[in-house]
Backbone as JSON Lines, residues from 0, in Angstrom:
{"i":0,"aa":"M","n":[9.99,5.42,12.29],"ca":[9.66,5.58,10.9],"c":[10.78,4.98,10.06]}
{"i":1,"aa":"V","n":[10.42,4.29,9.0],"ca":[11.38,3.74,8.06],"c":[11.28,4.56,6.78]}
{"i":2,"aa":"T","n":[12.39,5.14,6.33],"ca":[12.37,5.88,5.08],"c":[12.86,4.96,3.99]}
{"i":3,"aa":"N","n":[12.14,4.93,2.88],"ca":[12.39,3.96,1.85],"c":[12.07,4.56,0.49]}
{"i":4,"aa":"T","n":[12.66,4.03,-0.56],"ca":[12.25,4.35,-1.91],"c":[11.3,3.26,-2.33]}
{"i":5,"aa":"C","n":[10.1,3.62,-2.75],"ca":[9.05,2.64,-2.88],"c":[8.3,2.81,-4.19]}
{"i":6,"aa":"A","n":[8.03,1.69,-4.87],"ca":[7.1,1.66,-6.0],"c":[6.26,0.41,-5.81]}
{"i":7,"aa":"C","n":[4.97,0.55,-5.52],"ca":[4.11,-0.58,-5.2],"c":[3.33,-1.03,-6.42]}
{"i":8,"aa":"T","n":[3.24,-2.35,-6.62],"ca":[2.46,-2.89,-7.73],"c":[1.88,-4.23,-7.36]}
{"i":9,"aa":"K","n":[0.99,-4.69,-8.2],"ca":[0.51,-6.06,-8.1],"c":[1.69,-6.97,-8.36]}
{"i":10,"aa":"H","n":[1.75,-8.09,-7.67],"ca":[2.9,-8.99,-7.72],"c":[2.78,-9.95,-8.9]}
{"i":11,"aa":"T","n":[3.28,-9.54,-10.07],"ca":[3.34,-10.42,-11.24],"c":[4.66,-10.18,-11.94]}
{"i":12,"aa":"D","n":[5.12,-11.16,-12.7],"ca":[6.38,-11.0,-13.42],"c":[6.31,-9.85,-14.41]}
{"i":13,"aa":"N","n":[5.17,-9.68,-15.11],"ca":[5.05,-8.6,-16.09],"c":[5.18,-7.24,-15.43]}
{"i":14,"aa":"N","n":[4.55,-7.04,-14.29],"ca":[4.63,-5.75,-13.62],"c":[6.04,-5.48,-13.11]}
{"i":15,"aa":"I","n":[6.7,-6.5,-12.6],"ca":[8.06,-6.3,-12.1],"c":[8.97,-5.9,-13.26]}
{"i":16,"aa":"K","n":[8.84,-6.57,-14.41],"ca":[9.65,-6.22,-15.57],"c":[9.33,-4.81,-16.04]}
{"i":17,"aa":"A","n":[8.04,-4.44,-16.04],"ca":[7.66,-3.1,-16.48],"c":[8.24,-2.04,-15.56]}
{"i":18,"aa":"Q","n":[8.34,-2.33,-14.27],"ca":[8.86,-1.34,-13.34],"c":[10.36,-1.17,-13.45]}
{"i":19,"aa":"Q","n":[11.03,-2.08,-14.14],"ca":[12.46,-1.96,-14.3],"c":[12.81,-1.22,-15.59]}
{"i":20,"aa":"S","n":[11.83,-0.61,-16.24],"ca":[12.08,0.12,-17.47],"c":[12.89,1.38,-17.16]}
{"i":21,"aa":"P","n":[13.61,1.9,-18.16],"ca":[14.45,3.09,-17.92],"c":[13.64,4.37,-17.7]}
{"i":22,"aa":"N","n":[12.34,4.36,-17.92],"ca":[11.52,5.55,-17.76],"c":[11.07,5.8,-16.33]}
{"i":23,"aa":"L","n":[11.4,4.92,-15.42],"ca":[10.96,5.06,-14.04],"c":[11.89,5.96,-13.24]}
{"i":24,"aa":"E","n":[11.3,6.71,-12.32],"ca":[12.07,7.52,-11.4],"c":[11.75,7.09,-9.99]}
{"i":25,"aa":"N","n":[12.73,7.1,-9.11],"ca":[12.5,6.75,-7.72],"c":[11.97,7.96,-6.97]}
{"i":26,"aa":"L","n":[11.04,7.71,-6.07],"ca":[10.48,8.74,-5.22],"c":[10.79,8.35,-3.78]}
{"i":27,"aa":"A","n":[11.62,9.12,-3.13],"ca":[11.96,8.83,-1.74],"c":[10.79,9.29,-0.87]}
{"i":28,"aa":"I","n":[10.2,8.35,-0.13],"ca":[9.06,8.66,0.73],"c":[9.3,8.12,2.12]}
{"i":29,"aa":"G","n":[8.65,8.7,3.09],"ca":[8.72,8.18,4.46],"c":[7.58,7.21,4.67]}
{"i":30,"aa":"V","n":[7.89,6.01,5.07],"ca":[6.88,4.98,5.32],"c":[6.94,4.64,6.81]}
{"i":31,"aa":"Q","n":[5.81,4.81,7.51],"ca":[5.77,4.51,8.93],"c":[5.41,3.04,9.11]}
{"i":32,"aa":"C","n":[6.23,2.33,9.9],"ca":[6.02,0.9,10.13],"c":[5.94,0.61,11.62]}
{"i":33,"aa":"R","n":[5.25,-0.45,11.95],"ca":[5.12,-0.88,13.34],"c":[5.1,-2.4,13.39]}
{"i":34,"aa":"A","n":[5.44,-2.94,14.56],"ca":[5.5,-4.39,14.71],"c":[4.13,-5.01,15.0]}
{"i":35,"aa":"D","n":[3.19,-4.21,15.5],"ca":[1.88,-4.77,15.82],"c":[0.87,-4.42,14.73]}
{"i":36,"aa":"N","n":[-0.05,-5.33,14.48],"ca":[-1.08,-5.15,13.47],"c":[-2.0,-4.0,13.86]}
{"i":37,"aa":"P","n":[-2.19,-3.0,12.98],"ca":[-2.97,-1.82,13.34],"c":[-4.47,-1.94,13.11]}
{"i":38,"aa":"T","n":[-4.98,-3.12,12.79],"ca":[-6.4,-3.26,12.45],"c":[-7.32,-2.71,13.53]}
{"i":39,"aa":"N","n":[-7.12,-3.1,14.77],"ca":[-7.98,-2.61,15.86],"c":[-7.84,-1.1,16.04]}
{"i":40,"aa":"F","n":[-6.62,-0.59,15.96],"ca":[-6.38,0.84,16.11],"c":[-7.12,1.63,15.03]}
{"i":41,"aa":"L","n":[-7.01,1.2,13.78],"ca":[-7.65,1.92,12.68],"c":[-9.17,1.89,12.8]}
{"i":42,"aa":"E","n":[-9.72,0.75,13.24],"ca":[-11.17,0.67,13.4],"c":[-11.64,1.52,14.58]}
{"i":43,"aa":"N","n":[-10.96,1.42,15.71],"ca":[-11.37,2.16,16.9],"c":[-11.13,3.66,16.78]}
{"i":44,"aa":"T","n":[-10.1,4.08,16.09],"ca":[-9.74,5.49,16.0],"c":[-10.39,6.19,14.81]}
{"i":45,"aa":"Y","n":[-10.41,5.52,13.65],"ca":[-10.89,6.17,12.43],"c":[-12.13,5.49,11.84]}
{"i":46,"aa":"G","n":[-12.58,4.4,12.42],"ca":[-13.73,3.68,11.88],"c":[-13.42,2.97,10.58]}
{"i":47,"aa":"E","n":[-12.13,2.76,10.29],"ca":[-11.74,2.1,9.05],"c":[-11.68,0.59,9.25]}
{"i":48,"aa":"I","n":[-12.27,-0.13,8.31],"ca":[-12.3,-1.59,8.36],"c":[-11.64,-2.15,7.11]}
{"i":49,"aa":"P","n":[-11.1,-3.37,7.18],"ca":[-10.48,-3.97,5.99],"c":[-11.47,-4.07,4.84]}
{"i":50,"aa":"M","n":[-11.03,-3.65,3.64],"ca":[-11.91,-3.64,2.47],"c":[-11.34,-4.46,1.32]}
{"i":51,"aa":"L","n":[-10.08,-4.25,0.97],"ca":[-9.44,-4.94,-0.15],"c":[-8.09,-5.46,0.3]}
{"i":52,"aa":"Q","n":[-7.68,-6.59,-0.29],"ca":[-6.37,-7.14,0.03],"c":[-5.77,-7.8,-1.2]}
{"i":53,"aa":"G","n":[-4.47,-7.98,-1.19],"ca":[-3.78,-8.66,-2.28],"c":[-2.29,-8.77,-2.02]}
{"i":54,"aa":"R","n":[-1.62,-9.55,-2.84],"ca":[-0.17,-9.65,-2.76],"c":[0.43,-8.43,-3.45]}
{"i":55,"aa":"A","n":[1.58,-7.97,-2.97],"ca":[2.2,-6.77,-3.54],"c":[3.71,-6.88,-3.43]}
{"i":56,"aa":"T","n":[4.38,-6.04,-4.18],"ca":[5.84,-5.94,-4.14],"c":[6.21,-4.47,-4.05]}
{"i":57,"aa":"V","n":[7.14,-4.15,-3.15],"ca":[7.72,-2.81,-3.11],"c":[9.2,-2.95,-3.44]}
{"i":58,"aa":"F","n":[9.77,-1.88,-3.9],"ca":[11.18,-1.87,-4.22],"c":[11.88,-1.01,-3.19]}
{"i":59,"aa":"G","n":[12.85,-1.59,-2.5],"ca":[13.56,-0.89,-1.45],"c":[14.56,0.11,-2.01]}
{"i":60,"aa":"A","n":[15.21,0.81,-1.11],"ca":[16.14,1.87,-1.48],"c":[17.26,1.36,-2.39]}
{"i":61,"aa":"N","n":[17.65,0.12,-2.22],"ca":[18.71,-0.46,-3.04],"c":[18.15,-1.28,-4.19]}
{"i":62,"aa":"K","n":[16.91,-0.98,-4.58],"ca":[16.19,-1.64,-5.67],"c":[15.91,-3.11,-5.4]}
{"i":63,"aa":"Q","n":[16.01,-3.54,-4.14],"ca":[15.66,-4.91,-3.82],"c":[14.14,-5.03,-3.8]}
{"i":64,"aa":"Q","n":[13.63,-6.16,-4.27],"ca":[12.2,-6.41,-4.29],"c":[11.79,-7.0,-2.95]}
{"i":65,"aa":"I","n":[10.74,-6.43,-2.35],"ca":[10.23,-6.91,-1.07],"c":[8.79,-7.35,-1.3]}
{"i":66,"aa":"A","n":[8.54,-8.65,-1.17],"ca":[7.2,-9.19,-1.35],"c":[6.44,-9.09,-0.03]}
{"i":67,"aa":"G","n":[5.15,-8.83,-0.13],"ca":[4.33,-8.73,1.07],"c":[2.86,-8.71,0.72]}
{"i":68,"aa":"D","n":[2.08,-8.23,1.65],"ca":[0.63,-8.17,1.48],"c":[0.14,-6.74,1.56]}
{"i":69,"aa":"L","n":[-0.8,-6.39,0.71],"ca":[-1.41,-5.08,0.71],"c":[-2.81,-5.21,1.31]}
{"i":70,"aa":"L","n":[-3.16,-4.29,2.18],"ca":[-4.49,-4.28,2.79],"c":[-4.99,-2.84,2.8]}
{"i":71,"aa":"M","n":[-6.2,-2.64,2.28],"ca":[-6.8,-1.31,2.26],"c":[-7.94,-1.27,3.26]}
{"i":72,"aa":"Y","n":[-7.86,-0.32,4.19],"ca":[-8.91,-0.08,5.18],"c":[-9.73,1.11,4.72]}
{"i":73,"aa":"V","n":[-11.04,1.05,4.92],"ca":[-11.92,2.13,4.49],"c":[-12.98,2.39,5.55]}
{"i":74,"aa":"N","n":[-13.29,3.67,5.78],"ca":[-14.45,4.05,6.56],"c":[-15.53,4.4,5.54]}
{"i":75,"aa":"P","n":[-16.56,3.56,5.39],"ca":[-17.56,3.8,4.34],"c":[-18.41,5.05,4.58]}
{"i":76,"aa":"E","n":[-18.45,5.54,5.8],"ca":[-19.25,6.74,6.1],"c":[-18.48,8.02,5.83]}
{"i":77,"aa":"T","n":[-17.24,8.1,6.34],"ca":[-16.46,9.34,6.17],"c":[-15.61,9.32,4.9]}
{"i":78,"aa":"R","n":[-15.44,8.15,4.29],"ca":[-14.64,7.93,3.08],"c":[-13.15,8.13,3.31]}
{"i":79,"aa":"S","n":[-12.71,7.99,4.59],"ca":[-11.27,7.99,4.85],"c":[-10.73,6.6,4.54]}
{"i":80,"aa":"Y","n":[-9.42,6.5,4.3],"ca":[-8.83,5.21,3.98],"c":[-7.36,5.18,4.38]}
{"i":81,"aa":"T","n":[-6.84,3.96,4.54],"ca":[-5.44,3.72,4.8],"c":[-5.02,2.51,3.99]}
{"i":82,"aa":"I","n":[-3.87,2.59,3.33],"ca":[-3.32,1.45,2.6],"c":[-2.06,1.01,3.34]}
{"i":83,"aa":"Q","n":[-2.06,-0.26,3.68],"ca":[-0.97,-0.85,4.48],"c":[-0.25,-1.91,3.66]}
{"i":84,"aa":"F","n":[1.05,-1.96,3.8],"ca":[1.88,-3.02,3.23],"c":[2.5,-3.76,4.39]}
{"i":85,"aa":"S","n":[2.34,-5.08,4.44],"ca":[2.93,-5.83,5.54],"c":[3.89,-6.89,5.0]}
{"i":86,"aa":"V","n":[4.93,-7.14,5.78],"ca":[5.95,-8.11,5.41],"c":[5.9,-9.26,6.39]}
{"i":87,"aa":"E","n":[5.54,-10.44,5.88],"ca":[5.51,-11.68,6.65],"c":[4.72,-11.56,7.95]}
{"i":88,"aa":"G","n":[3.72,-10.68,8.0],"ca":[2.91,-10.53,9.19],"c":[3.67,-10.05,10.41]}
{"i":89,"aa":"E","n":[4.88,-9.53,10.18],"ca":[5.72,-9.08,11.29],"c":[5.96,-7.58,11.29]}
{"i":90,"aa":"L","n":[5.85,-6.96,10.13],"ca":[6.09,-5.53,10.01],"c":[4.94,-4.94,9.19]}
{"i":91,"aa":"F","n":[4.26,-3.95,9.74],"ca":[3.07,-3.36,9.12],"c":[3.38,-1.9,8.81]}
{"i":92,"aa":"C","n":[3.36,-1.55,7.52],"ca":[3.76,-0.22,7.08],"c":[2.59,0.52,6.45]}
{"i":93,"aa":"M","n":[2.35,1.75,6.91],"ca":[1.32,2.59,6.33],"c":[1.91,3.27,5.1]}
{"i":94,"aa":"V","n":[1.41,2.88,3.93],"ca":[1.93,3.43,2.68],"c":[1.29,4.77,2.38]}
{"i":95,"aa":"V","n":[-0.02,4.86,2.59],"ca":[-0.73,6.11,2.31],"c":[-2.03,6.12,3.1]}
{"i":96,"aa":"S","n":[-2.5,7.3,3.46],"ca":[-3.82,7.45,4.05],"c":[-4.43,8.71,3.47]}
{"i":97,"aa":"G","n":[-5.75,8.79,3.49],"ca":[-6.39,9.96,2.91],"c":[-7.88,9.97,3.15]}
{"i":98,"aa":"D","n":[-8.55,10.83,2.4],"ca":[-10.0,10.95,2.54],"c":[-10.62,11.2,1.17]}
{"i":99,"aa":"E","n":[-11.92,11.4,1.15],"ca":[-12.69,11.62,-0.07],"c":[-12.55,10.46,-1.05]}
{"i":100,"aa":"L","n":[-12.47,9.23,-0.55],"ca":[-12.38,8.05,-1.4],"c":[-13.7,7.85,-2.14]}
{"i":101,"aa":"E","n":[-13.6,7.58,-3.42],"ca":[-14.8,7.31,-4.22],"c":[-14.42,6.4,-5.38]}
{"i":102,"aa":"A","n":[-15.43,5.82,-5.99],"ca":[-15.2,4.94,-7.14],"c":[-14.62,5.74,-8.3]}
{"i":103,"aa":"A","n":[-13.72,5.11,-9.04],"ca":[-13.15,5.75,-10.22],"c":[-14.19,5.77,-11.34]}
{"i":104,"aa":"P","n":[-14.1,6.75,-12.23],"ca":[-15.03,6.78,-13.36],"c":[-14.91,5.52,-14.2]}
{"i":105,"aa":"I","n":[-16.01,5.01,-14.65],"ca":[-16.01,3.8,-15.46],"c":[-15.76,4.18,-16.91]}
{"i":106,"aa":"S","n":[-14.84,3.45,-17.54],"ca":[-14.55,3.69,-18.95],"c":[-15.06,2.52,-19.77]}
{"i":107,"aa":"D","n":[-14.98,2.65,-21.06],"ca":[-15.45,1.59,-21.96],"c":[-14.66,0.3,-21.77]}
{"i":108,"aa":"G","n":[-13.41,0.4,-21.28],"ca":[-12.57,-0.77,-21.12],"c":[-12.87,-1.6,-19.89]}
{"i":109,"aa":"I","n":[-13.75,-1.13,-19.04],"ca":[-14.06,-1.87,-17.81],"c":[-15.42,-2.51,-17.92]}
């Protein structure tokens, strides 16, 4: 397990600047990482398949920016999910997993 201070966002200059505002607090969390891609494991064990992907940035314990890829796995029947952050396709980290996934309420702005 790798313990890290993490704030994940979409990888854009505006978001990175916004995350450096004085109103932010660091949350120390435990992030489990592995060297092998967990796609087969998540599908075979939990029925979760890749659903969404994108570029992302996390901030390490020393506030260093780590660029990588975000991948969300979902089981459409049980509504379980896992969000993974990977670095250069060599390190795969489970950021969060859970259940009862559903669409967010739609607002006038969407």
